[in-house]
ZAMARGU-4260 file (C-alpha; in steps of 0.2 Angstrom, whole numbers, plus 5000, padded with zeros to 4 digits):
<rodrens>
0) 4893/4997/4934 | 4900/5015/4936 | 4910/5019/4951 | 4916/5036/4956 | 4930/5037/4968
5) 4934/5054/4977 | 4953/5058/4978 | 4960/5071/4990 | 4977/5078/4991 | 4985/5079/5008
10) 5002/5083/5015 | 5014/5068/5018 | 5014/5063/5036 | 5032/5068/5037 | 5029/5086/5031
15) 5034/5100/5042 | 5018/5110/5046 | 5019/5129/5047 | 5006/5143/5044 | 5006/5160/5037
20) 4996/5176/5037 | 4994/5177/5056 | 4991/5158/5057 | 4976/5159/5045 | 4983/5149/5030
25) 4993/5133/5029 | 5011/5136/5022 | 5013/5124/5007 | 5031/5129/5004 | 5041/5113/5002
30) 5027/5101/5006 | 5026/5084/4998 | 5009/5080/4993 | 5001/5062/4993 | 4984/5054/4990
35) 4974/5054/5006 | 4978/5037/5012 | 4959/5033/5017 | 4955/5037/4999 | 4969/5027/4992
40) 4970/5012/5003 | 4952/5008/5006 | 4940/5018/4993 | 4951/5016/4977 | 4957/4999/4981
45) 4940/4992/4985 | 4934/4999/4969 | 4948/4991/4959 | 4943/4974/4967 | 4925/4976/4962
50) 4931/4980/4944 | 4942/4964/4944 | 4926/4954/4948 | 4916/4963/4935 | 4925/4967/4919
55) 4912/4979/4913 | 4914/4990/4928 | 4923/5007/4926 | 4931/5018/4939 | 4931/5037/4937
60) 4941/5048/4949 | 4937/5065/4955 | 4947/5078/4963 | 4943/5096/4968 | 4959/5106/4966
65) 4971/5115/4956 | 4984/5109/4943 | 4995/5103/4957 | 4983/5089/4960 | 4986/5081/4943
70) 5001/5071/4949 | 4991/5062/4963 | 4977/5058/4950 | 4990/5050/4939 | 4996/5039/4953
75) 4978/5034/4956 | 4977/5030/4937 | 4993/5019/4940 | 4984/5009/4953 | 4969/5006/4942
80) 4958/5021/4939 | 4951/5022/4921 | 4947/5041/4919 | 4948/5056/4929 | 4939/5073/4932
85) 4947/5087/4941 | 4936/5102/4946 | 4947/5117/4944 | 4944/5125/4961 | 4954/5128/4976
90) 4948/5119/4991 | 4936/5128/5001 | 4926/5121/5015 | 4918/5104/5016 | 4901/5110/5009
95) 4910/5118/4994 | 4920/5102/4990 | 4904/5091/4992 | 4894/5103/4980 | 4907/5101/4966
100) 4908/5082/4968 | 4889/5081/4968 | 4887/5092/4953 | 4899/5080/4943 | 4891/5065/4950
105) 4873/5070/4944 | 4879/5070/4927 | 4888/5054/4928 | 4874/5042/4934 | 4886/5033/4945
110) 4881/5016/4954 | 4893/5018/4968 | 4902/5033/4975 | 4917/5029/4986 | 4928/5040/4997
115) 4939/5038/5012 | 4931/5041/5029 | 4941/5057/5031 | 4956/5066/5026 | 4972/5065/5037
120) 4974/5084/5037 | 4957/5091/5043 | 4949/5074/5049 | 4932/5082/5046 | 4923/5066/5040
125) 4909/5077/5033 | 4910/5077/5014 | 4903/5060/5011 | 4887/5064/5020 | 4885/5080/5011
130) 4887/5072/4994 | 4874/5060/4998 | 4862/5073/5004 | 4865/5084/4989 | 4861/5069/4978
135) 4847/5062/4988 | 4856/5045/4990 | 4858/5033/5004 | 4874/5035/5014 | 4884/5022/5024
140) 4899/5029/5034 | 4914/5020/5041 | 4912/5005/5030 | 4924/4991/5034 | 4917/4978/5022
145) 4908/4979/5006 | 4900/4965/4996 | 4889/4967/4980 | 4875/4955/4974 | 4867/4962/4959
150) 4861/4979/4963 | 4861/4976/4982 | 4876/4980/4993 | 4879/4972/5010 | 4890/4984/5020
155) 4898/4981/5037 | 4902/4997/5046 | 4909/5002/5063 | 4898/5008/5077 | 4902/5012/5095
160) 4906/4995/5104 | 4904/4984/5088 | 4899/4982/5070 | 4883/4985/5061 | 4878/4976/5045
165) 4866/4984/5033 | 4859/4981/5015 | 4856/4995/5003 | 4851/4996/4985 | 4862/5005/4972
170) 4866/5019/4970 | 4874/5023/4986 | 4888/5034/4994 | 4900/5025/5005 | 4914/5031/5016
175) 4928/5018/5018 | 4937/5014/5033 | 4952/5002/5038 | 4947/4984/5034 | 4938/4989/5017
180) 4954/4984/5007 | 4973/4983/5008 | 4985/4995/5001 | 4992/4991/4984 | 5008/4997/4975
185) 5007/5002/4957 | 5016/4991/4945 | 5027/4997/4930 | 5013/4993/4918 | 5001/5003/4928
190) 5013/5018/4929 | 5016/5018/4910 | 4997/5017/4906 | 4993/5031/4918 | 5002/5043/4907
195) 4989/5042/4893 | 4973/5039/4903 | 4960/5054/4900 | 4960/5067/4913 | 4946/5080/4911
200) 4947/5097/4919 | 4930/5106/4922 | 4926/5123/4929 | 4917/5123/4946 | 4899/5128/4949
205) 4896/5143/4959 | 4895/5139/4978 | 4896/5148/4994 | 4908/5142/5008 | 4898/5140/5024
210) 4913/5140/5036 | 4930/5149/5036 | 4947/5145/5045 | 4948/5158/5060 | 4966/5152/5065
215) 4977/5137/5064 | 4988/5132/5079 | 5001/5118/5082 | 4999/5106/5096 | 5009/5109/5112
220) 5026/5103/5112 | 5029/5086/5121 | 5036/5087/5138 | 5052/5079/5142 | 5053/5061/5149
225) 5055/5059/5167 | 5065/5044/5173 | 5060/5036/5190 | 5070/5024/5200 | 5061/5007/5199
230) 5061/5006/5218 | 5053/5023/5221 | 5035/5018/5218 | 5029/5032/5229 | 5036/5045/5218
235) 5029/5037/5202 | 5012/5037/5210 | 5013/5055/5214 | 5018/5060/5197 | 5004/5050/5189
240) 4992/5058/5200 | 4998/5076/5202 | 5006/5079/5185 | 5000/5066/5172 | 4983/5066/5181
245) 4979/5049/5175 | 4975/5041/5192
</rodrens>
């Protein structure tokens, strides 16, 4: 079984966010990059669990990005990836990224393609569906459980108000959500082995971005905290109604 896990590079959640060029570009100065947690904790770790249950399985990692993505791919190797492919292209829009992933996947004949439900920077949750469409494969989003019996997968996914359980034959594209697996920490053996695992760099296929960033903006600054005397219930109700507008 061949598994392809999509790995995205995202800013650390503690990074200071700023913009340049009239708020049209993200300022990467001094930013610490990490593996997108949804890709790492749920997609990659579930793939590793499947490999542990089937010694013949192999895990390939794919990233669309520049050479500064190599470090996060090496961390993914340390967790348990076997081989890596980096498409040497700067991130464009979701369609551009999906097109590069699909082009590589076509050549690899993968049984499973896993990716996180979304990245924690843009929260688009769109690449998985586009990859599946470009490959003419079934797609299951927001998966919280994944079980495999031969070539049939039983997948539990979140829906509004509950869960849905579906069965699908391989190959399939799955976006992975919380509950799919638990975070793992690389051990020393994995870290040492990661240095020598093969990482292939390929040039991108021509694609045209369908969207562009018009402007970035930071969220409004949080208002100061107001302390209300516990005996002044009338004032508390007034503030909740007139200022917070929650009642």
